[in-house]
DSSP file (Angstrom, degrees, kcal/mol; ACC not computed):
  #  RESIDUE AA STRUCTURE BP1 BP2  ACC     N-H-->O    O-->H-N    N-H-->O    O-->H-N    TCO  KAPPA ALPHA  PHI   PSI    X-CA   Y-CA   Z-CA
    1    1 A X              0   0    0      0, 0.0     2,-0.2     0, 0.0   121,-0.2   0.000 360.0 360.0 360.0 129.7  -17.1  -52.9    9.9
    2    2 A X        -     0   0    0    119,-1.7     2,-0.4   121,-0.1   118,-0.0  -0.542 360.0-128.8 -77.1 137.4  -20.7  -54.0    9.8
    3    3 A X        -     0   0    0     -2,-0.2     2,-0.3     2,-0.0   120,-0.1  -0.716  33.2-168.3 -83.9 136.9  -21.5  -57.6    8.8
    4    4 A X        -     0   0    0    118,-0.4    73,-0.1    -2,-0.4     4,-0.1  -0.931  35.6-161.3-130.6 151.6  -24.1  -57.7    6.1
    5    5 A X        +     0   0    0     -2,-0.3    72,-0.2    72,-0.1     2,-0.1   0.194  61.9 117.8-107.5  11.5  -26.3  -60.3    4.5
    6    6 A X  S    S-     0   0    0     71,-0.2     2,-0.4    70,-0.1    -2,-0.1  -0.469  78.4-105.8 -72.4 147.3  -26.9  -58.0    1.5
    7    7 A X        -     0   0    0     -2,-0.1     2,-0.3     1,-0.0    -1,-0.1  -0.639  44.4-138.9 -68.4 131.9  -25.7  -59.1   -1.9
    8    8 A X        -     0   0    0     -2,-0.4    -1,-0.0     1,-0.1     2,-0.0  -0.699   9.7-112.0-100.1 147.1  -22.6  -57.0   -2.5
    9    9 A X        -     0   0    0     -2,-0.3     2,-0.6     1,-0.1    -1,-0.1  -0.315  20.8-135.4 -68.4 156.7  -21.5  -55.3   -5.7
   10   10 A X        -     0   0    0     -2,-0.0     5,-0.1   116,-0.0    -1,-0.1  -0.946  23.5-129.5-114.2 108.4  -18.5  -56.5   -7.6
   11   11 A X        -     0   0    0     -2,-0.6     2,-0.2     4,-0.1     5,-0.0  -0.248  25.2-167.6 -58.0 142.9  -16.4  -53.6   -8.8
   12   12 A X    >>  -     0   0    0      1,-0.0     4,-1.7     0, 0.0     3,-0.7  -0.722  42.0 -94.1-118.7 171.6  -15.4  -53.6  -12.4
   13   13 A X  T 34 S+     0   0    0     -2,-0.2     4,-0.4     1,-0.2    -2,-0.1   0.854 128.0  51.8 -56.4 -32.3  -12.8  -51.4  -14.2
   14   14 A X  T 34 S+     0   0    0      1,-0.2    -1,-0.2     2,-0.1     4,-0.1   0.768 119.6  32.9 -75.1 -25.7  -15.7  -49.0  -15.1
   15   15 A X  T X> S+     0   0    0     -3,-0.7     4,-1.8     1,-0.1     3,-0.7   0.453  87.8  99.0-109.9  -2.7  -17.0  -48.8  -11.5
   16   16 A X  H 3X S+     0   0    0     -4,-1.7     4,-2.7     1,-0.3     5,-0.3   0.873  81.0  55.3 -55.6 -41.7  -13.7  -49.1   -9.5
   17   17 A X  H 3> S+     0   0    0     -4,-0.4     4,-1.8     1,-0.2    -1,-0.3   0.875 107.3  51.2 -60.8 -36.5  -13.4  -45.3   -9.0
   18   18 A X  H <> S+     0   0    0     -3,-0.7     4,-2.1     2,-0.2    10,-0.3   0.947 113.5  42.3 -65.0 -49.1  -16.9  -45.2   -7.5
   19   19 A X  H  X S+     0   0    0     -4,-1.8     4,-1.8     1,-0.2   108,-0.2   0.832 112.2  53.8 -71.7 -32.0  -16.2  -48.0   -4.9
   20   20 A X  H  X S+     0   0    0     -4,-2.7     4,-1.2    -5,-0.2    -1,-0.2   0.890 109.6  51.1 -64.2 -37.9  -12.7  -46.6   -4.1
   21   21 A X  H  <>S+     0   0    0     -4,-1.8     5,-3.3    -5,-0.3     4,-0.3   0.916 106.2  51.9 -64.7 -44.8  -14.5  -43.3   -3.4
   22   22 A X  H ><5S+     0   0    0     -4,-2.1     3,-1.2     1,-0.2    -1,-0.2   0.894 108.1  52.3 -62.9 -37.3  -17.1  -44.8   -1.1
   23   23 A X  H 3<5S+     0   0    0     -4,-1.8    -1,-0.2     1,-0.3    -2,-0.2   0.828 110.6  48.7 -64.2 -30.1  -14.3  -46.5    0.9
   24   24 A X  T 3<5S-     0   0    0     -4,-1.2    -1,-0.3    -3,-0.3    -2,-0.2   0.396 124.4-104.9 -88.8   2.3  -12.6  -43.0    1.2
   25   25 A X  T < 5S+     0   0    0     -3,-1.2     2,-0.4    -4,-0.3    -3,-0.2   0.765  82.7 120.8  80.5  25.3  -15.9  -41.4    2.3
   26   26 A X      < -     0   0    0     -5,-3.3     2,-0.8    -8,-0.1    -1,-0.3  -0.961  58.7-142.1-123.7 140.6  -16.6  -39.7   -1.0
   27   27 A X        -     0   0    0     32,-0.4    32,-3.4    -2,-0.4     2,-0.5  -0.896  30.1-160.5 -96.3 109.1  -19.5  -40.1   -3.4
   28   28 A X  E     +A   58   0A   0     -2,-0.8     2,-0.2   -10,-0.3    30,-0.2  -0.797  13.5 176.9-101.1 131.0  -17.8  -39.9   -6.8
   29   29 A X  E     -A   57   0A   0     28,-2.5    28,-2.4    -2,-0.5     2,-0.4  -0.664  24.4-118.5-117.3 175.1  -19.7  -39.0  -10.0
   30   30 A X  E     -AB  56  39A   0      9,-1.3     9,-2.2    26,-0.2     2,-0.4  -0.921  18.7-164.2-119.2 147.4  -18.7  -38.6  -13.6
   31   31 A X  E     -AB  55  38A   0     24,-2.7    24,-2.9    -2,-0.4     2,-0.3  -0.995  25.1-119.3-129.8 134.9  -19.0  -35.5  -15.7
   32   32 A X  E  >  -A   54   0A   0      5,-2.5     4,-1.4    -2,-0.4    22,-0.3  -0.571  13.3-151.4 -72.1 129.4  -18.7  -35.3  -19.5
   33   33 A X  T  4 S+     0   0    0     20,-3.1    21,-0.2    -2,-0.3    -1,-0.1   0.689  94.1  45.4 -73.8 -18.4  -15.8  -33.1  -20.6
   34   34 A X  T  4 S+     0   0    0     19,-0.6    -1,-0.1     3,-0.1    20,-0.1   0.884 131.1  13.3 -92.7 -45.1  -17.6  -32.3  -23.8
   35   35 A X  T  4 S-     0   0    0      2,-0.1    -2,-0.2    16,-0.0    -1,-0.0   0.460  91.5-125.9-114.9  -1.8  -21.3  -31.6  -22.8
   36   36 A X     <  +     0   0    0     -4,-1.4     2,-0.2     1,-0.2    -3,-0.1   0.563  51.8 157.4  69.6  11.7  -20.9  -31.2  -19.0
   37   37 A X        -     0   0    0     -6,-0.1    -5,-2.5     1,-0.0     2,-0.4  -0.507  31.9-148.3 -68.0 131.2  -23.6  -33.8  -18.3
   38   38 A X  E     +B   31   0A   0     -2,-0.2     2,-0.3    -7,-0.2    -7,-0.2  -0.871  26.5 177.5-101.3 134.2  -23.2  -35.3  -14.8
   39   39 A X  E     -B   30   0A   0     -9,-2.2    -9,-1.3    -2,-0.4     2,-0.3  -0.939  19.7-133.8-143.6 160.8  -24.4  -38.9  -14.5
   40   40 A X  S    S+     0   0    0     -2,-0.3    54,-0.3   -11,-0.1     2,-0.2  -0.940  72.9  51.6-152.1 140.9  -24.8  -42.0  -12.4
   41   41 A X  S    S-     0   0    0     -2,-0.3    -1,-0.1    52,-0.1   -12,-0.0   0.478  94.8-103.6 -78.5 167.7  -24.3  -45.0  -12.5
   42   42 A X        +     0   0    0     -2,-0.2     2,-0.3   -27,-0.1    -2,-0.1  -0.273  52.4 154.7 -61.7 141.9  -20.6  -45.1  -13.6
   43   43 A X        -     0   0    0     -4,-0.1     4,-0.1   -29,-0.1    -4,-0.1  -0.958  51.8-111.7-160.6 159.8  -19.8  -45.9  -17.2
   44   44 A X  S    S+     0   0    0     -2,-0.3     2,-0.3     2,-0.1    10,-0.1   0.435  96.4  45.2 -80.5   3.3  -16.9  -45.1  -19.6
   45   45 A X  S    S-     0   0    0      8,-0.1     2,-0.4   -13,-0.0     7,-0.2  -0.966  91.2 -96.4-143.1 158.2  -19.0  -42.9  -21.8
   46   46 A X     >  -     0   0    0      5,-2.8     4,-2.1    -2,-0.3    -2,-0.1  -0.594  22.3-151.2 -74.8 126.5  -21.5  -40.0  -21.5
   47   47 A X  T  4 S+     0   0    0     -2,-0.4    -1,-0.1     1,-0.2    -8,-0.0   0.674  94.6  52.7 -72.3 -14.1  -25.1  -41.3  -21.8
   48   48 A X  T  4 S+     0   0    0      3,-0.1    -1,-0.2   -11,-0.1    -2,-0.0   0.886 132.4   3.7 -86.2 -42.7  -26.1  -37.9  -23.2
   49   49 A X  T  4 S-     0   0    0      2,-0.1    -2,-0.2   -12,-0.1    -1,-0.0   0.438  90.4-120.9-126.4  -2.0  -23.6  -37.4  -26.0
   50   50 A X     <  +     0   0    0     -4,-2.1    -3,-0.1     1,-0.2     2,-0.1   0.527  56.7 154.0  72.4   8.5  -21.7  -40.7  -26.1
   51   51 A X        -     0   0    0      1,-0.1    -5,-2.8    -6,-0.1    -1,-0.2  -0.387  40.3-153.1 -65.3 144.1  -18.3  -39.0  -25.6
   52   52 A X  S    S+     0   0    0     -7,-0.2     2,-1.2     1,-0.1    -1,-0.1   0.344  71.6 100.7 -96.7   4.5  -15.6  -41.0  -23.9
   53   53 A X        +     0   0    0     -7,-0.0   -20,-3.1     2,-0.0   -19,-0.6  -0.740  53.6 147.4 -91.6  91.5  -14.0  -37.9  -22.6
   54   54 A X  E     -A   32   0A   0     -2,-1.2     2,-0.3   -22,-0.3   -22,-0.2  -0.920  33.2-151.7-129.6 152.8  -15.3  -38.0  -19.0
   55   55 A X  E     -A   31   0A   0    -24,-2.9   -24,-2.7    -2,-0.3     2,-0.4  -0.904  12.4-133.2-123.3 152.1  -13.9  -36.9  -15.6
   56   56 A X  E     +A   30   0A   0     -2,-0.3     2,-0.3   -26,-0.2   -26,-0.2  -0.850  30.0 171.8-102.2 138.8  -14.5  -38.2  -12.1
   57   57 A X  E     -A   29   0A   0    -28,-2.4   -28,-2.5    -2,-0.4     2,-0.6  -0.981  38.3-102.7-144.6 157.5  -15.2  -35.8   -9.3
   58   58 A X  E     -A   28   0A   0     -2,-0.3   -30,-0.2   -30,-0.2     2,-0.0  -0.706  40.0-143.6 -81.2 120.6  -16.3  -35.8   -5.6
   59   59 A X        -     0   0    0    -32,-3.4   -32,-0.4    -2,-0.6    -1,-0.0  -0.282  22.3-109.0 -77.8 168.0  -20.0  -34.9   -5.3
   60   60 A X        -     0   0    0      2,-0.2     3,-0.1   -34,-0.1    -1,-0.1   0.786  37.6-133.0 -69.1 -28.0  -21.4  -32.9   -2.5
   61   61 A X        +     0   0    0      1,-0.3    56,-2.4   -34,-0.1     2,-0.3   0.506  67.7 118.5  83.8   3.9  -23.2  -35.9   -1.0
   62   62 A X  E     +C  116   0B   0     54,-0.2    28,-2.9    69,-0.1    -1,-0.3  -0.748  29.5 131.5-103.6 152.4  -26.4  -33.8   -0.6
   63   63 A X  E     -CD 115  89B   0     52,-2.2    52,-2.4    -2,-0.3     2,-0.3  -0.917  44.0 -99.0-168.6-164.5  -29.7  -34.4   -2.3
   64   64 A X  E     -CD 114  88B   0     24,-2.0    24,-2.5    -2,-0.3     2,-0.7  -0.982  34.7-104.7-138.5 151.1  -33.4  -34.7   -1.8
   65   65 A X  E     + D   0  87B   0     48,-2.1    47,-3.7    -2,-0.3    48,-0.2  -0.644  37.8 173.1 -77.1 113.1  -35.8  -37.6   -1.4
   66   66 A X  E     -     0   0B   0     20,-2.5     2,-0.3    -2,-0.7    21,-0.2   0.842  62.5 -18.9 -89.6 -38.7  -37.6  -38.0   -4.7
   67   67 A X  E     + D   0  86B   0     19,-1.5    19,-3.0    43,-0.1    -1,-0.3  -0.981  61.2 173.2-163.6 159.9  -39.5  -41.2   -4.0
   68   68 A X  E     - D   0  85B   0     -2,-0.3     2,-0.4    17,-0.3    17,-0.2  -0.985  19.0-148.1-164.4 164.7  -39.5  -44.3   -1.8
   69   69 A X  E     - D   0  84B   0     15,-1.7    15,-2.6    -2,-0.3     2,-0.7  -0.987  19.4-137.0-135.5 142.2  -41.3  -47.4   -0.7
   70   70 A X  E     - D   0  83B   0     -2,-0.4     2,-0.5    13,-0.2    13,-0.2  -0.900  19.8-151.0-101.1 118.3  -41.3  -48.9    2.8
   71   71 A X  E     + D   0  82B   0     11,-3.1    11,-1.8    -2,-0.7    -2,-0.0  -0.770  21.6 176.6 -92.3 129.1  -40.9  -52.6    2.6
   72   72 A X        +     0   0    0     -2,-0.5     2,-0.2     9,-0.2    -1,-0.1   0.329  47.8 113.0-107.3   2.2  -42.4  -54.6    5.5
   73   73 A X  S    S-     0   0    0      9,-0.1     9,-0.1     1,-0.1    -2,-0.1  -0.551  79.4-101.2 -75.5 139.2  -41.4  -58.0    4.0
   74   74 A X        +     0   0    0     -2,-0.2     2,-0.3     2,-0.0    -1,-0.1  -0.315  44.7 176.6 -60.1 139.9  -38.8  -59.9    5.9
   75   75 A X  B >   -H   78   0C   0      3,-0.6     3,-1.5     5,-0.1     5,-0.1  -0.982  34.2-133.4-145.1 133.9  -35.3  -59.7    4.5
   76   76 A X  T 3  S+     0   0    0     -2,-0.3   -70,-0.1     1,-0.3   -71,-0.1   0.716 105.3  53.0 -62.6 -19.4  -32.2  -61.2    6.0
   77   77 A X  T 3  S+     0   0    0    -72,-0.2     2,-0.4   -73,-0.1    -1,-0.3   0.570 106.7  55.4 -92.3  -8.7  -30.2  -58.0    5.5
   78   78 A X  B <   -H   75   0C   0     -3,-1.5    -3,-0.6   -73,-0.1     2,-0.5  -0.964  68.1-139.8-131.2 141.3  -32.6  -55.6    7.3
   79   79 A X  S    S-     0   0    0     -2,-0.4    -3,-0.1     2,-0.1    -5,-0.0  -0.855  72.0 -27.6 -93.9 129.1  -34.3  -55.4   10.7
   80   80 A X  S    S-     0   0    0     -2,-0.5    -5,-0.1    -5,-0.1    -9,-0.1  -0.093 115.5 -12.0  65.9-165.8  -37.9  -54.4   10.6
   81   81 A X        -     0   0    0     -9,-0.1     2,-0.3   -11,-0.1    -9,-0.2  -0.349  69.0-172.3 -66.5 149.7  -39.3  -52.2    7.8
   82   82 A X  E     -D   71   0B   0    -11,-1.8   -11,-3.1    -9,-0.1     2,-0.4  -0.988  18.6-121.1-143.1 151.6  -36.8  -50.5    5.5
   83   83 A X  E     -D   70   0B   0     16,-0.5     2,-0.6    -2,-0.3    16,-0.3  -0.730   8.2-159.3 -96.8 141.8  -37.0  -47.9    2.8
   84   84 A X  E     -D   69   0B   0    -15,-2.6   -15,-1.7    -2,-0.4     2,-0.3  -0.987  33.8-174.4-112.5 117.0  -36.0  -48.3   -0.8
   85   85 A X  E     -DE  68  97B   0     12,-3.0    12,-2.2    -2,-0.6     2,-0.5  -0.770  34.2-143.2-124.4 157.2  -35.5  -44.8   -2.0
   86   86 A X  E     -DE  67  96B   0    -19,-3.0   -20,-2.5    -2,-0.3   -19,-1.5  -0.981  26.4-168.4-115.3 116.3  -34.7  -42.7   -5.0
   87   87 A X  E     -DE  65  95B   0      8,-2.6     8,-2.3    -2,-0.5     2,-0.7  -0.907  15.6-144.6-110.3 130.3  -32.6  -39.7   -4.1
   88   88 A X  E     -DE  64  94B   0    -24,-2.5   -24,-2.0    -2,-0.5     6,-0.3  -0.848  25.2-137.4 -91.1 116.1  -31.9  -36.8   -6.5
   89   89 A X  E >   -D   63   0B   0      4,-3.2     3,-2.2    -2,-0.7   -26,-0.3  -0.365  18.5-114.7 -72.1 152.4  -28.4  -35.7   -5.9
   90   90 A X  T 3  S+     0   0    0    -28,-2.9   -27,-0.1     1,-0.3    -1,-0.1   0.809 117.9  57.9 -54.0 -31.6  -27.6  -31.9   -5.8
   91   91 A X  T 3  S-     0   0    0    -29,-0.3    -1,-0.3     2,-0.1   -53,-0.2   0.547 123.4-102.0 -81.1  -7.6  -25.5  -32.4   -9.0
   92   92 A X  S <  S+     0   0    0     -3,-2.2    -2,-0.1     1,-0.4   -53,-0.1  -0.247  82.8 107.9 122.3 -48.1  -28.5  -33.8  -10.9
   93   93 A X        -     0   0    0     -5,-0.1    -4,-3.2     1,-0.1    -1,-0.4  -0.192  56.6-136.9 -65.1 159.0  -28.4  -37.6  -11.2
   94   94 A X  E     -E   88   0B   0    -54,-0.3     2,-0.3    -6,-0.3    -6,-0.2  -0.877  19.4-169.6-111.4 149.7  -30.7  -39.8   -9.2
   95   95 A X  E     -E   87   0B   0     -8,-2.3    -8,-2.6    -2,-0.3     2,-0.3  -0.998  23.4-120.9-140.7 145.8  -29.7  -43.0   -7.4
   96   96 A X  E     +E   86   0B   0     -2,-0.3     2,-0.3   -10,-0.2   -10,-0.2  -0.616  52.7 132.8 -79.3 142.1  -31.4  -45.9   -5.7
   97   97 A X  E     -E   85   0B   0    -12,-2.2   -12,-3.0    -2,-0.3     2,-0.4  -0.887  51.9 -91.5-164.9-171.1  -30.4  -46.3   -2.0
   98   98 A X        -     0   0    0     31,-0.3    33,-2.5    -2,-0.3     2,-0.5  -0.950  27.7-132.2-120.1 146.9  -31.8  -46.8    1.5
   99   99 A X  E     +f  131   0B   0     -2,-0.4   -16,-0.5   -16,-0.3     2,-0.2  -0.878  35.3 174.2 -96.8 128.4  -32.7  -44.0    3.9
  100  100 A X  E     +f  132   0B   0     31,-3.1    33,-0.5    -2,-0.5     3,-0.1  -0.759  45.4  52.9-126.5 170.6  -31.2  -44.7    7.4
  101  101 A X  S    S+     0   0    0     -2,-0.2     2,-0.3     1,-0.2    -1,-0.1   0.686  98.5  66.9  78.7  17.9  -31.0  -42.9   10.7
  102  102 A X  S    S-     0   0    0     -3,-0.2    -1,-0.2    30,-0.0     2,-0.0  -0.975  94.5 -72.6-157.9 166.4  -34.7  -42.2   11.0
  103  103 A X        -     0   0    0     36,-0.5     2,-1.4    -2,-0.3     5,-0.1  -0.372  42.1-127.3 -62.3 142.4  -38.0  -43.9   11.5
  104  104 A X        +     0   0    0    -23,-0.1     2,-0.3     4,-0.1    -1,-0.1  -0.539  68.7 115.9 -93.7  68.6  -39.2  -45.8    8.5
  105  105 A X  S >> S-     0   0    0     -2,-1.4     4,-2.9     1,-0.1     3,-0.8  -0.929  76.9-116.6-133.6 155.5  -42.6  -44.2    8.3
  106  106 A X  T 34 S+     0   0    0     -2,-0.3    -1,-0.1     1,-0.2    -2,-0.0   0.800 115.0  61.0 -62.1 -27.1  -44.4  -41.9    5.9
  107  107 A X  T 34 S+     0   0    0      1,-0.2    -1,-0.2     3,-0.1     3,-0.1   0.818 115.0  32.8 -68.8 -29.2  -44.5  -39.2    8.6
  108  108 A X  T <4 S+     0   0    0     -3,-0.8     2,-1.6     1,-0.2    -2,-0.2   0.834 108.9  65.8 -94.1 -39.9  -40.7  -39.2    8.7
  109  109 A X  S  < S+     0   0    0     -4,-2.9     2,-0.4    30,-0.1    -1,-0.2  -0.615  72.8 177.6 -88.5  82.5  -39.8  -39.9    5.1
  110  110 A X    >   -     0   0    0     -2,-1.6     3,-2.0    -3,-0.1   -45,-0.3  -0.726  33.7-108.8 -92.3 129.9  -41.2  -36.8    3.5
  111  111 A X  T 3  S+     0   0    0     -2,-0.4   -45,-0.2     1,-0.3     3,-0.1  -0.253 102.6  18.3 -56.7 143.5  -40.8  -36.3   -0.2
  112  112 A X  T 3  S+     0   0    0    -47,-3.7    -1,-0.3     1,-0.3   -46,-0.1   0.430  87.7 147.2  72.7   3.3  -38.3  -33.5   -1.1
  113  113 A X    <   -     0   0    0     -3,-2.0   -48,-2.1   -48,-0.2    -1,-0.3  -0.410  56.2-104.1 -67.3 146.0  -36.7  -33.6    2.3
  114  114 A X  E     -C   64   0B   0    -50,-0.2    20,-2.4    -3,-0.1     2,-0.3  -0.490  44.6-178.6 -71.5 138.1  -33.0  -32.9    2.3
  115  115 A X  E     -CG  63 133B   0    -52,-2.4   -52,-2.2    18,-0.3     2,-0.3  -0.896  13.3-154.1-131.8 161.8  -30.7  -35.9    2.7
  116  116 A X  E     -CG  62 132B   0     16,-2.6    16,-2.4    -2,-0.3   -54,-0.2  -0.981  26.4-103.2-138.0 151.1  -27.0  -36.5    3.0
  117  117 A X  E     + G   0 131B   0    -56,-2.4     2,-0.3    -2,-0.3    14,-0.2  -0.387  33.3 178.6 -74.0 147.3  -24.8  -39.4    2.2
  118  118 A X  E     - G   0 130B   0     12,-2.9    12,-3.2    -2,-0.1     2,-0.4  -0.958  20.8-132.3-139.6 154.9  -23.4  -41.7    4.8
  119  119 A X  E     - G   0 129B   0     -2,-0.3     2,-0.6    10,-0.2    10,-0.2  -0.914   9.9-161.7-118.9 137.4  -21.2  -44.7    4.2
  120  120 A X  E     - G   0 128B   0      8,-2.2     8,-2.8    -2,-0.4     2,-0.5  -0.947  16.8-142.9-116.6 110.6  -21.5  -48.2    5.7
  121  121 A X  E     + G   0 127B   0     -2,-0.6  -119,-1.7     6,-0.3     6,-0.3  -0.606  28.7 166.6 -72.6 121.3  -18.4  -50.3    5.4
  122  122 A X        +     0   0    0      4,-2.4  -118,-0.4    -2,-0.5     2,-0.3   0.473  64.0   2.9-116.8  -7.5  -19.6  -53.9    4.7
  123  123 A X  S    S-     0   0    0      3,-1.5    -1,-0.2  -120,-0.1  -121,-0.1  -0.931  85.8 -88.7-159.7 179.3  -16.4  -55.5    3.6
  124  124 A X  S    S+     0   0    0     -2,-0.3     3,-0.1     1,-0.2    -3,-0.0   0.733 127.8  31.2 -69.8 -20.1  -12.7  -54.6    3.2
  125  125 A X  S    S+     0   0    0      1,-0.1     2,-0.4  -114,-0.0    -1,-0.2   0.480 113.1  64.3-116.4  -4.4  -13.4  -53.5   -0.4
  126  126 A X        +     0   0    0   -104,-0.1    -4,-2.4    -3,-0.1    -3,-1.5  -0.979  42.7 173.3-130.9 128.6  -17.0  -52.2   -0.2
  127  127 A X  E     - G   0 121B   0     -2,-0.4     2,-0.4    -6,-0.3    -6,-0.3  -0.999  29.9-137.1-123.2 126.3  -18.7  -49.3    1.6
  128  128 A X  E     - G   0 120B   0     -8,-2.8    -8,-2.2    -2,-0.4     2,-0.7  -0.659  10.1-129.7 -86.8 134.7  -22.3  -48.7    0.6
  129  129 A X  E     + G   0 119B   0     -2,-0.4   -31,-0.3   -10,-0.2     2,-0.3  -0.751  37.5 168.5 -82.6 118.1  -23.6  -45.2    0.1
  130  130 A X  E     - G   0 118B   0    -12,-3.2   -12,-2.9    -2,-0.7     2,-0.4  -0.754  24.8-129.1-119.2 168.1  -26.8  -44.7    2.1
  131  131 A X  E     -fG  99 117B   0    -33,-2.5   -31,-3.1    -2,-0.3     2,-0.3  -0.938  19.5-176.7-126.2 148.5  -28.6  -41.5    2.9
  132  132 A X  E     -fG 100 116B   0    -16,-2.4   -16,-2.6    -2,-0.4   -31,-0.2  -0.912  45.4 -75.2-133.7 160.0  -29.9  -40.0    6.1
  133  133 A X  E     - G   0 115B   0    -33,-0.5   -18,-0.3    -2,-0.3     3,-0.1  -0.314  55.8-120.3 -56.1 137.9  -32.0  -36.9    6.8
  134  134 A X    >   -     0   0    0    -20,-2.4     3,-3.0     1,-0.2   -20,-0.1  -0.369  39.2 -78.0 -76.7 158.5  -29.7  -33.8    6.5
  135  135 A X  T 3  S+     0   0    0      1,-0.3    -1,-0.2    -2,-0.1     3,-0.1  -0.324 126.0  24.0 -52.2 133.6  -29.1  -31.4    9.3
  136  136 A X  T 3  S+     0   0    0      1,-0.3    -1,-0.3    -3,-0.1     3,-0.1   0.309 106.9 103.8  87.1 -10.7  -32.2  -29.2    9.6
  137  137 A X  S <  S-     0   0    0     -3,-3.0    -1,-0.3     1,-0.2     2,-0.1  -0.187  84.2 -69.1 -88.9-171.0  -34.3  -31.9    7.9
  138  138 A X              0   0    0    -30,-0.2    -1,-0.2   -24,-0.1    -5,-0.1  -0.412 360.0 360.0 -77.8 155.8  -36.7  -34.2    9.6
  139  139 A X              0   0    0     -2,-0.1   -36,-0.5    -3,-0.1    -1,-0.1   0.323 360.0 360.0-137.3 360.0  -35.6  -37.0   12.0
């Protein structure tokens, strides 16, 4: 388990399924049973139609890099420059994350490049979903 200086999330009843999934190596999303809208972040109702009839499912873990910024400001949780990224998941929702496993440069972090989820266990109850270039993508 990696030691981190990141501020860690505190699971709530509404987000527990998501954090249990990351510990199990799954990226779990929710889908509305009434309108089929897939969404993130977790919540007990559909943001599209307000239905409380929602289901949890394991997402593919694949997506594409929609946007990012490379931070060069010192931060106790990161060595060197690090990316703060917006990834569009294959299922539709976008999520903020970090891109890991590659150089943190504009030449490497190409918009629309395919990425895949990877998990970093940072405590006994939290594994963070991060993204890395997908096989066949840039490295």
